[in-house]
C-alpha positions in Angstrom: 21.6 -25.7 40.0 23.0 -29.1 40.7 23.3 -31.8 37.9 20.2 -33.8 37.8 19.7 -37.4 37.0 18.8 -38.6 33.5 15.0 -38.6 32.5 15.3 -42.3 31.9 16.6 -42.8 35.5 13.9 -41.0 36.9 11.3 -42.6 34.7 12.6 -46.2 35.9 12.5 -45.3 39.5 9.1 -44.0 39.3 7.9 -46.9 37.3 9.5 -49.2 39.9 7.5 -47.4 42.6 4.1 -47.7 40.6 4.8 -51.5 40.2 5.4 -51.9 43.8 2.0 -50.2 44.7 3.4 -46.8 45.5 1.0 -44.0 45.7 1.3 -42.8 42.1 1.0 -46.4 40.6 -1.9 -46.9 38.3 -2.9 -50.0 40.4 -6.6 -51.4 40.3 -8.8 -49.6 42.7 -12.1 -50.8 44.3 -15.2 -49.7 42.9 -16.1 -48.2 46.2 -13.4 -45.6 46.0 -14.5 -42.0 45.6 -13.5 -40.7 42.2 -11.7 -37.3 42.4 -10.0 -35.0 39.6 -7.0 -32.7 40.0 -6.1 -30.8 36.7 -3.0 -28.7 36.7 -2.3 -26.2 34.0 1.3 -25.1 33.4 0.9 -22.0 31.2 3.2 -21.9 28.2 5.0 -25.1 29.1 6.8 -27.1 26.3 7.1 -31.0 27.0 10.4 -31.1 25.3 11.8 -28.6 27.8 10.4 -30.6 30.7 12.6 -33.4 29.5 15.6 -31.0 29.7 14.9 -29.6 33.0 15.1 -30.8 36.5 11.6 -31.9 36.9 11.4 -35.1 39.1 7.8 -34.7 40.1 6.6 -34.3 36.5 9.0 -37.2 35.4 7.5 -39.3 38.1 3.8 -38.7 37.0 4.9 -39.4 33.5 6.5 -42.7 34.6 3.3 -43.7 36.6 0.9 -42.8 33.7 0.6 -41.7 30.1 2.4 -38.8 28.4 0.7 -37.6 25.2 2.4 -34.9 23.2 -0.1 -33.0 21.1 -0.8 -29.9 19.1 -3.1 -27.2 18.7 -4.7 -24.8 16.1 -3.5 -21.5 14.6 -5.2 -18.6 12.9 -7.7 -18.3 11.2 -9.1 -20.8 13.8 -7.6 -19.0 16.7 -4.3 -17.7 17.7 -2.0 -19.6 20.2 -2.9 -17.5 23.0 -3.9 -18.3 26.7 -7.5 -17.3 26.2 -8.6 -19.7 23.4 -6.0 -22.4 24.9 -7.6 -22.4 28.3 -10.9 -22.2 27.1 -10.4 -25.3 25.0 -8.9 -27.2 27.9 -11.6 -26.2 30.2 -14.8 -26.5 28.0 -13.7 -29.6 26.0 -14.5 -27.9 22.6 -12.2 -26.2 20.0 -12.3 -22.4 19.5 -14.8 -22.8 16.5 -17.3 -23.7 19.3 -16.3 -21.8 22.3 -15.5 -18.9 19.8 -12.7 -17.4 22.1 -10.4 -15.8 19.8 -8.0 -13.7 22.1 -7.6 -12.8 25.6 -10.5 -10.6 25.8 -13.0 -13.4 25.6 -15.2 -11.2 23.4 -18.3 -13.3 22.2 -17.4 -16.4 24.0 -20.2 -19.1 24.0 -19.6 -20.4 27.5 -23.3 -20.5 28.2 -23.7 -23.1 25.4 -20.2 -24.6 26.2 -19.6 -24.3 30.0 -16.5 -25.3 31.9 -16.3 -28.9 32.9 -16.7 -28.0 36.8 -20.0 -26.3 36.0 -21.1 -29.4 34.1 -20.1 -31.5 37.0 -22.1 -29.4 39.2 -25.0 -29.4 37.1 -25.1 -33.1 36.9 -24.0 -33.8 40.6 -24.7 -30.7 42.7 -23.5 -32.4 45.8 -19.8 -32.4 44.2 -17.3 -30.0 45.7 -15.5 -28.0 43.1 -12.6 -25.7 43.3 -10.7 -23.4 40.7 -7.7 -21.5 41.3 -5.4 -19.6 38.8 -2.4 -17.1 38.8 -4.0 -15.6 35.6 -7.1 -14.2 36.8 -9.2 -14.5 33.5 -9.4 -18.2 34.0 -11.3 -18.2 37.2 -13.0 -14.7 36.6 -14.3 -15.5 33.2 -14.0 -19.1 31.9 -15.2 -21.0 35.0 -18.8 -19.9 35.9 -20.4 -18.7 39.1 -21.8 -22.3 39.5 -18.3 -23.4 40.6 -18.4 -23.7 44.4 -14.9 -21.9 44.8 -13.1 -19.8 42.4 -9.9 -18.0 43.4 -7.9 -15.5 41.2 -4.6 -15.3 43.2 -3.5 -11.8 43.8 -0.7 -10.7 41.8 1.7 -10.2 44.7 1.4 -13.9 45.6 1.5 -15.4 42.1 2.3 -19.1 41.8 3.6 -19.3 45.3 0.1 -18.2 46.6 -1.7 -20.3 44.1 0.3 -23.2 45.2 -0.1 -22.6 49.0 -4.0 -22.1 48.6 -4.7 -25.2 46.7 -2.4 -27.2 49.2 -4.6 -26.0 52.0 -7.8 -26.8 50.2 -6.6 -30.4 49.7 -5.4 -30.7 53.1 -8.3 -29.1 55.0 -11.2 -29.5 52.8 -12.8 -32.4 50.7 -12.8 -31.2 47.0 -13.9 -33.6 44.4 -12.7 -31.7 41.2 -9.9 -29.2 41.4 -8.3 -27.1 38.7 -5.0 -25.1 39.1 -3.2 -23.0 36.9 0.4 -21.8 37.4 1.8 -19.0 35.3 5.6 -18.8 35.9 6.9 -20.7 33.0 4.8 -18.6 30.5 6.2 -15.4 32.3 9.9 -17.0 31.9 9.0 -17.8 28.3 8.0 -14.1 27.6 11.0 -12.6 29.2 13.8 -15.0 28.2 12.5 -17.4 25.6 12.0 -21.2 25.7 15.6 -21.8 24.8 16.9 -20.1 27.9 18.2 -21.4 31.3 15.6 -19.0 33.0 12.8 -21.0 31.3 14.4 -24.4 32.6 14.5 -22.8 35.9 10.9 -21.9 35.6 9.9 -25.5 34.9 12.0 -26.8 37.8 10.2 -24.2 40.1 6.8 -25.4 38.7 7.7 -28.9 39.1 8.5 -28.4 42.8 4.9 -26.8 43.1 3.4 -29.7 41.3 5.1 -31.9 43.8 3.7 -30.1 46.7 0.1 -30.2 45.2 0.4 -34.0 44.5 1.9 -34.7 48.0 -1.1 -32.9 49.4 -3.3 -35.4 47.6 -1.3 -38.4 48.7 -1.3 -37.1 52.3 -5.1 -36.8 52.7 -6.3 -39.0 55.5 -8.9 -40.3 53.1 -6.7 -40.9 50.2 -6.8 -44.8 50.6 -10.6 -44.6 49.8 -10.2 -42.3 47.0 -9.7 -42.7 43.4 -7.7 -39.8 41.8 -7.2 -38.8 38.3 -4.2 -36.3 37.9 -3.8 -34.5 34.7 -1.1 -31.9 33.9 -1.4 -29.9 30.8 -0.6 -26.6 28.9 -2.3 -24.1 26.9 0.2 -23.4 24.1 4.1 -23.4 23.8 6.7 -20.7 23.2 9.4 -20.0 20.6 13.0 -20.3 21.3 13.2 -16.3 21.3 10.1 -16.1 23.5 6.4 -15.3 22.6 3.6 -17.2 21.2 0.4 -16.5 19.2 1.6 -17.7 15.8 1.7 -20.9 14.0 5.2 -22.4 14.5 5.4 -26.0 15.8 6.6 -24.7 19.1 3.8 -22.3 19.7 1.3 -25.0 18.7 2.7 -27.6 21.1 0.9 -29.0 24.1 0.7 -32.0 26.1 -1.1 -34.2 28.5 0.6 -36.1 31.5 -2.0 -38.1 33.2 -2.1 -40.7 36.1 -4.9 -42.7 37.4 -6.5 -46.2 37.4 -6.6 -47.9 33.9 -3.6 -45.5 32.6 -0.7 -47.7 31.7 2.5 -46.7 33.5 4.9 -45.1 31.2 2.7 -45.1 28.1 3.0 -42.7 25.3 -0.1 -41.9 23.2 -0.5 -39.8 20.1 -4.4 -40.0 19.9 -4.9 -37.4 22.7 -6.1 -33.9 22.1 -6.5 -30.9 24.0 -10.4 -30.9 24.6 -9.9 -34.5 26.1 -8.8 -33.1 29.6 -12.7 -31.9 30.2 -14.1 -35.0 28.9 -11.9 -37.2 30.8 -12.6 -35.4 34.2 -16.3 -35.7 33.7 -16.1 -39.3 32.8 -14.0 -40.1 35.8 -16.3 -38.3 38.0 -19.1 -40.8 36.6 -20.9 -38.1 34.6 -22.2 -39.6 31.3 -21.1 -37.5 28.4 -24.3 -36.1 26.9 -24.1 -36.1 22.9 -26.1 -32.9 22.9 -23.2 -31.2 24.6 -21.2 -31.6 21.4 -17.8 -32.1 23.1 -14.9 -32.5 21.0 -13.0 -34.1 23.8 -13.1 -37.8 24.6 -12.0 -39.7 27.8 -8.4 -40.7 27.8 -9.7 -43.6 29.8 -11.5 -44.8 26.7 -9.0 -44.9 23.8 -10.6 -45.4 20.3 -7.8 -45.8 17.9 -8.8 -46.2 14.1 -7.2 -48.2 11.3 -4.8 -45.4 10.3 -3.5 -45.0 13.7 -1.7 -48.5 13.5 0.6 -47.1 10.7 2.6 -44.8 13.3 5.3 -47.3 13.6 5.6 -47.4 9.9 5.9 -43.8 9.0 8.9 -42.5 7.0 11.2 -39.6 7.1 11.0 -36.9 4.4 12.0 -37.3 0.8 11.5 -34.3 -1.3 10.1 -32.0 1.4 12.7 -29.4 2.6 10.8 -27.7 5.4 10.3 -30.7 7.6 13.1 -31.8 10.1 15.2 -34.5 8.5 14.8 -37.1 11.3 11.1 -36.6 11.6 8.8 -39.4 10.6 5.6 -38.7 9.5 4.3 -40.2 6.1 3.7 -43.4 4.1 2.0 -44.5 1.2 1.3 -48.1 2.4 -2.3 -48.2 3.8 -3.4 -50.3 6.8 -4.7 -53.9 6.3 -8.0 -54.0 4.4 -7.4 -50.5 2.9 -6.1 -49.7 -0.5 -5.2 -46.7 -2.8 -6.2 -46.8 -6.2 -3.6 -44.5 -8.3 -4.3 -45.8 -11.8 -5.4 -42.3 -12.9 -2.8 -40.3 -11.0 -0.5 -38.0 -12.7 3.4 -38.5 -12.6 5.9 -36.5 -10.8 5.5 -34.0 -8.1 6.6 -34.3 -4.5 7.0 -37.9 -3.4 5.3 -37.5 -0.2 2.1 -36.3 -1.6 1.6 -38.4 -4.7 -1.8 -39.7 -4.5 -3.5 -40.3 -1.0 -0.7 -40.3 1.8 -1.0 -41.2 5.6 0.6 -38.6 7.6 0.5 -36.7 11.1 -0.1 -33.2 12.2 3.4 -32.7 13.3 4.6 -33.6 9.8 2.0 -32.4 7.4 1.7 -28.9 9.0 5.4 -28.3 8.5 5.2 -28.5 4.7 4.0 -24.9 4.5 2.5 -23.1 7.4 -0.4 -20.7 7.4 -2.3 -22.4 4.6 -4.8 -23.6 7.2 -3.5 -27.1 7.8 -3.0 -26.1 11.4 -6.9 -26.0 11.6 -7.2 -29.8 11.0 -8.0 -30.1 14.7 -10.4 -33.1 14.7 -8.1 -35.5 12.9 -6.1 -37.6 15.5 -2.8 -39.4 15.5 -2.4 -40.6 11.8 -4.7 -39.6 9.2 -5.2 -39.7 5.4 -4.6 -36.7 3.1 -4.7 -35.9 -0.5 -2.7 -32.7 -0.9 -2.6 -31.4 -4.6 -1.0 -28.2 -3.6 1.9 -29.8 -2.0 2.1 -32.5 -4.6 2.5 -29.7 -7.4 5.6 -28.1 -5.7 7.7 -30.1 -8.1 7.1 -30.8 -11.8 4.1 -32.8 -12.5 2.4 -34.5 -15.5 -1.3 -35.1 -15.8 -3.7 -34.2 -12.7 -4.2 -35.5 -9.2 -6.7 -38.3 -9.4 -6.3 -40.7 -6.4 -8.9 -42.9 -4.6 -8.6 -44.1 -1.0 -10.7 -47.3 -0.8 -11.8 -48.6 2.6 -12.4 -52.4 3.8 -15.5 -54.4 3.3 -17.6 -53.6 6.2 -20.2 -56.1 7.1 -23.8 -54.9 6.7 -27.2 -56.4 6.9 -29.4 -55.7 3.6 -32.6 -54.1 3.7 -31.7 -51.6 6.7 -30.0 -48.4 7.1 -26.3 -47.9 8.1 -24.4 -44.9 9.0 -21.2 -43.9 7.4 -19.0 -41.5 9.7 -15.7 -40.0 9.2 -13.7 -36.9 10.2 -12.9 -34.5 7.3 -11.4 -31.3 6.6 -11.5 -29.9 3.1 -10.2 -26.8 1.4 -11.4 -26.1 -2.0 -9.5 -24.4 -5.1 -10.0 -24.4 -8.8 -11.3 -27.6 -10.3 -10.7 -29.7 -7.3 -13.4 -32.1 -6.4 -14.0 -34.7 -3.5 -16.3 -37.4 -3.9 -17.5 -40.1 -1.4 -18.7 -43.3 -2.9 -20.2 -46.4 -1.3 -20.5 -49.9 -3.2 -22.2 -53.0 -1.9 -20.8 -56.5 -2.5 -18.2 -55.3 -5.2 -20.9 -53.6 -7.1 -20.8 -50.2 -8.9 -19.9 -47.4 -6.4 -22.6 -44.8 -6.0 -21.8 -41.1 -4.9 -23.3 -40.3 -1.6 -21.5 -36.9 -0.9 -19.5 -34.4 -3.1 -17.2 -31.6 -1.9 -16.6 -28.6 -4.1 -16.4 -25.8 -1.4 -14.6 -25.5 1.9 -15.5 -27.7 4.8 -13.9 -26.9 8.2 -12.7 -29.8 10.4 -15.7 -31.8 11.6 -17.3 -35.2 11.8 -19.5 -36.2 8.9 -22.4 -38.8 9.1 -24.1 -40.0 6.0 -27.2 -42.4 6.1 -26.8 -45.4 3.8 -29.8 -47.3 2.4 -28.2 -50.7 2.2 -29.9 -52.7 -0.7 -31.7 -56.0 0.3 -29.4 -59.0 0.3 -26.2 -56.9 0.5 -23.7 -58.2 3.1 -20.8 -55.8 2.6 -20.2 -52.1 2.1 -17.1 -50.4 0.9 -16.4 -46.7 0.9 -14.1 -44.7 -1.6 -12.9 -41.2 -1.2 -11.8 -40.0 -4.6 -9.8 -36.5 -4.8 -9.3 -35.0 -8.3 -7.6 -31.6 -9.2 -4.4 -30.1 -9.9 -2.4 -27.3 -8.1 -5.3 -26.8 -5.8 -5.8 -27.5 -2.0 -6.3 -30.7 0.2 -8.7 -33.2 1.6 -8.2 -34.8 5.0 -10.0 -38.2 6.0 -9.8 -39.9 9.5 -11.8 -42.2 11.7 -13.9 -43.8 9.0 -16.4 -46.4 10.1 -19.7 -47.8 8.7 -22.2 -49.1 11.5 -25.7 -50.4 11.8 -27.7 -50.1 15.0 
C-alpha cells in the first residue's frame, strides 16, 4: 500500500472543495429540491482507525460535514453485538425499547418500534425505500416488509455485490431513502484485530466502496434538483486483539459522519448518539417526529445543547483516578454560569474527581470502573452532572457524601403550572438518597421527587404548581450517601406552555 497524505491535508482539500461549491459542500439548497437520504453502515468500524487508514472518501465526507464520535451501551442493557447495534441505529431507540439483546433478535419489539424506512413508508407511501446488507439479518429481520426493496446480498458476493447493487439502484432508479451495510471491516476485526494492518486495509477497501456509492449519488442526472443527507455510521467497535460484545471503550465506540444542508463543514460534535441516525433521516424527509413514537434519537440538523455541554472545553485530566488515560480530559467541579454546587455538608477526602457533584463525560466516567452499569447511562449526552459516592469512597474519606447541585433561576409566571424536565440515571445502594427540590423566588425548597430505588436512564418530567405571584423557580438535586452508587443528571429545564 502506498503512503497516503495526512488526514489534515485531505480535510483541508475537501473543505476547500465544499467552500468552492463542490458536490459535497453543505451549501444552501433551494426549498424546491427533493430531500433524499443515504445511510451507509460500516460494521465494526472504529473512527480512530479511519484516521489511521487510507480513507480519502470518508475523510472528504467528514471535511464537508460533521464528525461525531459517540459511545454505546454494554451489559446489562445489551452486549456490544451487531443485532442490538443495528437495531438501535435503524429504529432510533435504545435496546431497552427495541429489546434486541443478541443476534437472534428473540423478543424484539419491531412492531412497536419499527425501522425508519417503514416509518417513512407509513407517513409517505409514495416514497421509494431501499435497504441492502451484506449481513442478512438486517434486511431479513430488522427492516420490515413495508420497505419497497430489501436485498440480502448472497454471501458469495459479500460487500462487492452489495456495493454494485446499490450503485446500480442509485444510477438506474429513483430511491428516496437508502440504507446500505458493509461487513468487511468487522470480518477483518474478528480475524486479525483492530490493531492490525488487515483491519486498516479493510477500512481502505470499504472507503473505496463508499466512494463508489457517493459518486453514484453525485452522478445522478437529477442530482442538481435533489437535497441529499448522507450519513455513515457503525454498530460497535472492536478490541485491538479482535472481537466485541464486551464493555471496553473500544467495543463501545461508534460514530457518525454526516454531510448535507445545514451541517457545518469540518465540524465536530459530541452531542450525537446512535439513535439520531433514524431521527435525522425522517426529519430530512419532511416527516414530523410524533412524540407517540417514543424515539430516543433527535435530528442532528436540530442540535439542542444544554448548559452542561458548554463545559467541554474546560474539562480537566485525571487527578486521583488511575484507570483513565493520562491525557484524557473529562471532569470539572466548576459549574456553568447560573449553576452552583453546595458542598457545605460534604465529607472530606476521597477521590478528587468525584468529591461532590462533578461534570463529566461518558468516555471519562465509564473508565473509572467498568461493568458497574455506568455504560447504561445512554440518554445523557455530551457533558452531564454526576454524584458518585462509590468512586469518591475509593480513597479514605471523612463524613458522608452530601452535595447539592443548584440550577439557575428560571423565569415563571405565578398561578400556573410549569414542567420540570431532566434526564436521569440513578443506581441505589445502602442509605443513599436522591432528592429533587424546587424553590420559588428564593424561598424554602420543597421536595418534588425522591429516589431510593434504581431508576434506569430516562427522561423525567415533574408538573410544578407555581405559587401565585412567583416570578422565578430554582431546582436542586441533593445526593446523600456514603460508599454507595451514583446519580446522573442532564438536560435540566423548566418550561411553561
